[in-house]
C-alpha positions in Angstrom: -28.3 29.7 -11.6 -26.6 26.6 -10.2 -29.3 25.6 -7.7 -32.6 27.4 -6.8 -33.7 26.9 -3.2 -36.8 28.5 -1.5 -37.6 27.7 2.1 -39.6 28.8 5.1 -39.3 27.4 8.6 -40.3 28.5 12.1 -37.1 29.3 13.9 -36.5 31.5 17.0 -33.8 34.0 16.0 -33.5 35.8 19.3 -30.1 37.2 20.1 -30.0 35.3 23.4 -29.8 31.7 24.6 -33.1 29.9 24.3 -34.2 26.4 25.1 -35.3 25.4 21.6 -34.6 27.2 18.3 -37.0 25.0 16.3 -40.5 26.2 16.8 -43.8 24.3 16.1 -45.4 24.9 12.8 -45.2 24.0 9.1 -42.0 24.0 7.1 -41.6 24.3 3.4 -38.5 23.7 1.2 -38.1 23.4 -2.5 -34.8 22.8 -4.3 -34.4 22.5 -8.0 -31.4 21.8 -10.2 -31.6 21.1 -14.0 -28.4 19.5 -15.4 -26.1 21.4 -13.1 -22.4 21.1 -14.1 -20.6 19.5 -11.0 -17.4 21.5 -11.8 -18.8 24.0 -9.3 -17.6 21.6 -6.5 -14.0 22.6 -7.2 -14.9 26.1 -6.0 -16.1 24.7 -2.7 -13.4 22.2 -1.8 -9.6 21.8 -2.4 -9.9 18.1 -2.0 -11.4 17.4 -5.4 -10.1 18.3 -8.8 -11.1 17.9 -12.5 -14.8 17.3 -11.5 -17.1 16.3 -14.4 -20.7 15.3 -14.6 -24.2 16.7 -14.0 -26.8 16.8 -11.2 -30.5 16.9 -11.7 -32.9 17.3 -8.7 -36.4 18.3 -7.7 -36.8 18.1 -3.9 -39.8 19.1 -1.8 -39.9 19.0 2.0 -43.1 19.8 4.0 -44.6 18.8 7.3 -43.0 19.8 10.6 -39.6 19.5 12.2 -40.6 16.3 14.0 -42.6 14.8 11.2 -41.2 15.8 7.8 -42.9 14.8 4.6 -40.5 14.4 1.7 -41.1 14.1 -2.1 -39.0 14.3 -5.3 -35.7 12.9 -6.5 -32.0 13.6 -7.0 -29.9 12.0 -9.8 -26.2 12.1 -10.7 -25.1 11.4 -14.2 -21.6 10.3 -15.5 -19.7 12.1 -12.8 -16.0 11.8 -12.2 -13.4 13.4 -9.9 -9.9 13.2 -8.6 -9.5 13.1 -4.8 -6.2 14.8 -4.0 -5.8 13.1 -0.5 -6.2 9.6 -2.0 -4.3 10.3 -5.2 -6.8 8.4 -7.3 -9.7 9.2 -9.7 -13.2 7.9 -9.4 -15.1 7.7 -12.7 -18.5 6.6 -14.1 -20.3 7.8 -11.0 -24.1 7.4 -11.3 -26.8 7.5 -8.6 -30.5 8.1 -8.1 -32.4 8.8 -4.8 -36.1 9.0 -4.4 -37.7 11.0 -1.5 -41.0 9.7 -0.1 -42.6 10.3 3.3 -39.9 10.3 6.0 -37.3 8.5 3.9 -34.6 9.0 1.3 -34.3 5.8 -0.8 -31.0 5.4 -2.5 -32.1 3.2 -5.4 -28.7 2.8 -7.0 -25.2 4.1 -6.7 -22.2 3.0 -8.7 -18.7 4.2 -9.6 -15.3 3.0 -10.9 -11.9 3.2 -9.2 -9.1 2.0 -11.4 -10.5 -1.0 -13.3 -12.8 -2.0 -10.4 -16.3 -1.1 -9.4 -18.3 -0.1 -6.3 -22.0 0.0 -6.0 -24.5 0.4 -3.2 -28.1 1.1 -2.1 -30.0 1.7 1.1 -32.2 4.2 2.9 -31.9 7.2 5.1 -34.9 7.6 7.4 -35.6 10.9 9.0 -36.7 10.5 12.7 -37.1 14.2 12.7 -35.8 16.5 9.9 -32.4 16.9 11.6 -32.0 13.3 12.9 -31.3 11.0 9.9 -31.0 7.2 10.5 -28.6 5.5 8.1 -29.0 2.0 6.6 -26.6 1.9 3.6 -24.8 -1.1 1.9 -21.7 -0.9 -0.2 -20.1 -3.6 -2.4 -16.8 -3.2 -4.2 -14.8 -5.4 -6.5 -11.1 -4.7 -7.3 -11.8 -1.1 -6.4 -8.7 1.2 -6.2 -9.5 3.1 -3.1 -6.1 4.8 -2.4 -2.8 5.2 -4.3 -0.5 7.1 -2.0 3.0 5.9 -2.9 4.6 7.3 0.3 2.0 5.6 2.6 -0.5 3.1 1.2 -1.8 1.8 -2.1 -4.9 -0.4 -2.0 -7.1 -2.2 -4.4 -9.8 -4.0 -2.5 -13.1 -6.0 -2.7 -15.5 -5.4 0.1 -19.0 -5.8 1.5 -19.8 -3.0 4.0 -22.8 -1.7 6.0 -23.2 1.7 7.5 -26.1 1.8 10.0 -27.4 3.9 12.8 -28.1 7.6 13.5 -25.8 10.1 11.8 -24.6 11.2 15.2 -23.4 7.7 16.0 -23.0 5.6 12.8 -21.6 2.1 12.9 -19.5 0.5 10.1 -19.4 -3.3 9.8 -18.5 -5.9 7.2 -15.3 -7.2 5.6 -12.8 -6.5 2.9 -10.1 -8.2 0.9 -6.9 -6.3 0.0 -6.5 -7.8 -3.5 -3.4 -5.7 -4.4 -1.4 -3.0 -2.8 1.6 -2.0 -0.6 2.2 -0.6 2.8 5.4 1.6 2.8 6.7 1.1 6.3 9.9 3.1 5.9 7.8 6.2 5.4 5.8 5.3 8.4 9.0 5.2 10.4 10.1 8.6 9.1 6.8 10.1 10.2 7.3 8.5 13.6 3.6 9.0 14.5 0.6 9.2 12.2 -2.1 11.4 13.7 -5.3 10.1 12.2 -7.1 13.2 13.6 -5.0 15.5 11.5 -7.1 16.7 8.5 -4.1 15.8 6.2 -4.2 12.2 7.4 -7.8 11.6 8.2 -8.6 11.1 4.5 -6.5 8.0 4.5 -8.9 6.1 6.7 -12.2 7.9 6.0 -12.1 7.4 2.2 -15.8 7.9 1.6 -16.0 11.5 2.8 -15.7 14.8 0.8 -13.4 17.0 2.9 -14.5 20.7 3.1 -11.9 22.9 4.7 -14.2 25.9 5.1 -17.8 24.6 4.4 -19.1 22.0 6.7 -15.7 21.0 8.3 -17.3 20.7 11.7 -20.0 18.3 10.4 -17.3 16.2 8.8 -15.2 16.1 12.0 -18.2 15.2 14.1 -19.1 12.4 11.7 -15.5 11.0 11.7 -15.3 11.1 15.5 -18.7 9.6 16.0 -18.1 6.8 13.5 -17.7 3.4 15.2 -16.1 0.4 13.4 -17.1 -3.0 14.8 -14.9 -6.0 14.0 -14.3 -5.2 10.4 -12.2 -8.0 9.0 -9.5 -7.1 6.5 -8.1 -10.2 4.6 -4.7 -9.8 3.0 -5.0 -11.1 -0.6 -2.4 -12.6 -3.0 -0.7 -9.4 -4.1 -0.1 -7.2 -1.0 3.4 -6.1 -0.1 5.3 -4.5 2.8 7.7 -2.1 1.0 10.5 0.4 1.7 13.7 1.4 -0.1 15.3 -1.6 1.6 12.5 -4.2 1.5 9.9 -5.9 -0.7 8.0 -8.4 1.4 4.8 -10.2 0.3 2.2 -10.4 3.1 -0.7 -12.7 3.8 -3.1 -13.1 6.7 -6.0 -11.1 8.1 -6.6 -8.4 10.8 -9.6 -7.0 12.6 -10.2 -3.2 12.5 -12.1 -1.4 15.3 -12.7 2.2 16.1 -14.3 3.9 19.1 -14.4 7.7 19.1 -10.9 8.8 18.2 -9.1 5.5 18.9 -8.4 3.1 16.1 -7.4 -0.5 16.8 -5.9 -3.2 14.6 -5.6 -6.7 15.9 -4.1 -9.7 14.0 -1.1 -11.1 12.2 0.2 -10.7 8.7 2.6 -13.4 7.6 5.7 -12.7 5.5 5.5 -15.2 2.6 8.6 -14.2 0.6 10.6 -11.2 -0.5 13.9 -9.5 0.1 15.5 -7.3 2.7 18.6 -5.3 1.9 21.5 -5.0 4.4 24.6 -3.2 3.4 23.4 -3.4 -0.2 23.2 -7.2 0.0 19.8 -8.7 -0.8 18.7 -11.1 1.9 15.9 -13.5 0.9 13.0 -13.5 3.4 12.5 -17.0 4.7 9.8 -16.4 7.3 8.3 -13.6 9.4 5.3 -12.0 11.0 3.9 -8.5 11.3 1.7 -8.5 14.4 -0.8 -5.8 15.5 -1.8 -5.8 19.1 -4.5 -3.2 19.1 -2.4 -0.3 20.3 -3.8 3.2 19.5 -0.6 4.2 17.5 -1.3 1.4 15.0 2.3 0.1 15.7 3.1 -3.5 14.9 5.7 -5.9 16.1 8.2 -7.2 13.6 9.6 -10.7 13.5 11.3 -11.2 10.1 14.1 -13.5 9.1 16.1 -13.3 5.9 19.2 -15.1 4.6 22.0 -14.2 2.3 24.8 -16.6 1.2 28.2 -15.0 0.9 30.9 -16.4 -1.4 34.1 -16.0 0.7 37.6 -15.3 -0.6 38.3 -19.0 0.0 35.5 -19.8 -2.4 33.3 -21.2 0.4 29.6 -20.4 1.0 28.7 -18.7 4.3 25.0 -18.3 5.1 24.3 -15.1 7.0 20.9 -14.5 8.7 19.4 -11.1 9.2 16.8 -10.9 12.0 14.5 -7.8 12.0 12.7 -7.4 15.2 11.2 -4.4 17.2 8.3 -2.5 15.7 7.3 -0.7 12.6 8.2 2.6 14.3 11.4 1.3 15.9 12.9 -1.7 13.9 16.0 -3.5 15.1 18.5 -5.5 13.0 20.8 -8.3 14.1 23.1 -10.5 12.0 23.8 -14.1 12.9 25.2 -17.2 11.2 24.2 -20.8 11.4 27.8 -22.1 11.4 29.6 -23.1 14.6 31.4 -21.7 16.4 29.4 -18.5 16.1 30.9 -15.6 14.1 30.8 -12.1 15.6 28.6 -9.5 14.1 31.6 -7.4 13.2 33.1 -10.2 11.2 29.8 -10.9 9.6 29.7 -7.3 8.4 33.2 -7.8 7.0 32.1 -10.9 5.2 29.3 -9.0 3.6 31.6 -6.2 2.5 34.9 -8.0 1.7 34.2 -11.7 1.7 36.5 -12.4 4.7 36.7 -11.7 8.4 38.2 -8.4 9.4 41.5 -10.0 10.5 42.0 -11.6 7.1 41.3 -8.9 4.6 45.1 -8.3 4.1 46.5 -5.9 1.6 43.6 -6.4 -0.8 41.1 -5.6 1.9 41.2 -1.8 1.4 40.5 -2.3 -2.3 37.6 -4.7 -1.6 36.1 -2.4 1.0 36.4 0.6 -1.3 34.6 -1.3 -4.0 32.0 -2.3 -1.4 31.5 1.3 -0.4 31.0 2.3 -4.1 28.6 -0.6 -4.4 26.6 0.7 -1.4 26.5 4.2 -2.7 25.2 3.0 -6.1 22.7 0.8 -4.4 21.2 3.7 -2.5 20.7 5.5 -5.8 19.3 2.4 -7.5 16.7 1.9 -4.7 15.3 5.4 -5.5 15.2 4.5 -9.2 13.4 1.3 -8.4 10.8 3.0 -6.4 10.2 5.6 -9.1 9.7 3.0 -11.8 7.5 0.6 -9.8 5.6 2.9 -7.5 5.5 6.3 -9.3 5.4 5.1 -13.0 3.4 2.0 -12.2 5.4 -0.6 -14.2 3.4 -3.8 -14.4 5.8 -5.9 -12.3 5.7 -6.9 -8.7 9.5 -6.8 -8.0 12.3 -4.8 -9.5 15.9 -4.8 -8.2 18.8 -2.8 -9.7 21.9 -3.4 -7.7 25.6 -3.2 -8.1 27.7 -6.3 -7.3 31.4 -6.8 -6.7 32.7 -9.3 -9.2 36.0 -11.0 -9.9 38.2 -9.7 -12.6 39.3 -12.1 -15.3 42.0 -12.8 -17.9 44.7 -10.2 -18.5 43.0 -7.8 -16.1 44.3 -9.8 -13.1 42.3 -10.8 -10.1 41.1 -7.4 -8.9 37.5 -6.7 -8.0 35.3 -4.4 -10.0 31.6 -3.4 -9.9 29.0 -4.7 -12.3 25.2 -4.1 -12.4 22.7 -6.8 -11.8 19.0 -6.5 -12.7 16.2 -8.7 -11.3 12.5 -8.4 -12.1 9.6 -10.5 -11.0 5.9 -10.9 -11.8 3.2 -12.9 -10.1 1.1 -14.9 -12.5 -2.2 -15.9 -11.0 -2.5 -16.9 -7.4 0.2 -19.6 -7.3 3.1 -18.7 -9.7 5.9 -16.2 -9.4 8.5 -15.8 -12.2 11.7 -13.8 -11.9 14.4 -12.9 -14.5 17.9 -11.6 -13.7 20.8 -10.2 -15.9 24.1 -8.3 -15.5 26.5 -6.1 -17.4 29.5 -3.9 -16.8 28.8 -0.1 -16.6 31.9 0.5 -18.7 30.4 -1.0 -21.8 26.6 -1.3 -22.4 27.4 -3.4 -25.4 28.9 -6.1 -23.1 25.4 -7.5 -22.5 25.3 -11.2 -23.4 22.3 -13.6 -23.4 24.5 -16.1 -21.5 24.3 -13.8 -18.5 20.6 -14.2 -18.2 19.1 -16.2 -15.3 15.5 -17.2 -14.6 13.6 -18.6 -11.6 10.1 -19.8 -11.1 8.2 -20.5 -7.8 4.9 -22.5 -7.7 2.8 -22.7 -4.5 0.9 -26.0 -4.4 -0.8 -25.1 -1.1 -0.3 -23.0 2.0 2.4 -25.4 3.2 3.9 -26.8 0.0 5.8 -24.9 -2.7 8.4 -25.7 -5.4 11.2 -23.6 -6.8 13.4 -23.9 -10.0 16.4 -21.6 -10.7 18.7 -21.5 -13.7 21.6 -19.0 -13.9 25.2 -18.7 -15.1 27.7 -20.5 -12.9 30.2 -17.6 -13.0 30.2 -13.9 -14.1 33.3 -11.8 -14.7 33.7 -8.1 -15.2 36.9 -6.8 -16.5 39.2 -6.8 -19.6 40.1 -10.3 -20.9 42.8 -11.4 -23.3 40.0 -11.3 -26.0 39.2 -7.7 -25.2 35.7 -8.4 -24.0 34.3 -6.3 -21.1 32.1 -9.1 -19.7 32.5 -12.8 -20.1 30.3 -15.5 -18.7 31.0 -19.2 -18.2 29.3 -21.3 -20.8 28.1 -23.5 -17.9 24.8 -22.9 -16.2 23.9 -24.0 -12.8 20.4 -25.4 -11.9 18.7 -25.5 -8.6 15.5 -27.1 -7.4 13.8 -26.9 -4.1 10.6 -28.6 -2.7 9.7 -26.9 0.5 7.2 -27.6 3.3 6.3 -25.0 5.8 4.5 -25.4 9.1 3.8 -22.6 11.6 3.4 -23.2 15.4 
């Protein structure tokens, strides 16, 4: 036996509509479980897998429908389970509840998600056997709540309260998104996220056990009845907006509300730094905002600005600015330049691809554009590789870029353009320091790697407004055969850069 239950209760079982099914009179219920293996849950729900742990309980209910009298206990030991909708595993689950009078007292509840913990306690008072009143509190620290690589990954700390009757519960409190990423390109591909769809509801109602066949109506009623009042979500020091084209670090905070089926998010997330890829060229994000206006589709307005410096065929530097506007569901991109007179967007694209305006590409333009096209194709493949390494395999870095670059040939090989690979990796150290490393080599010869092609950068944020940056990298990189037979040569000279920046938002 898994669970032994004996019960008697006065109920009108007439095969016709009656005013009240629950009749006056005494009720009696006894439920006993002695070290039951929780693996049985896998037979009741497709939402949990690899369930471990044991349940021990001795519950007695007497009295009447309106005035129940409870006694006994229920205890959970060393349970763990994988929740398929969240793509994460909860371990070290332990809990104990005592039943006394008209109340269920949750004396303790704890579990681990990733390397973080969540714990809680509270009471459930029965104002009638079928009318529970909730008063529960939950605290979490670095708790990995969800790890869906195509939607949202989130490790958070929180202090939450769930109060009110089960038919109209209210969730309040606040949370800090310590680490994670919102993958907005996948949101765009979905077009609309229906939070009432059972496949998506688990993303926002992470504390529920979904039951497709048993109790699904109860779950749906609870989700629809749940009200969220001004829950504040603070974006921590390691939360990113990501897609195959972007890695953007976010800060700020938002307010989350819900009434019936309608979710609302209000507030602004600031883009602190990152990169945005346009035509396989990495633009460094200089400023930006992601603003939520409380619309029911959870769409947000984008206002991002990123800059890329092109080295033209005349060996001049041309800064090109990418402005990303529109919304998460419908982003828009425009290219501009800070030089005067203004350069047309067509010529700016030509500068990105060939290093010259369209009218000046000349006979070598076709070769340069062909190399740029190859570079773009390789870049698309490298984006998927980057995503697999960082998101799917969980490499312990915050930024990884593998991109082809068109370089200048050298020596006996002439002055043609060929394609080399450039690698960049970055890691945030603490709350203020970000370190990056970059390197390059020619695909034609893996042995061409040379330590002189390494570059390093460091960024330190003194405060919200002040930050410093130091960069050291080779002054020139060549890819191609030289008179010495080497596939990759690098100038012995290094270039150094230092910036001290002050930012103010109005």
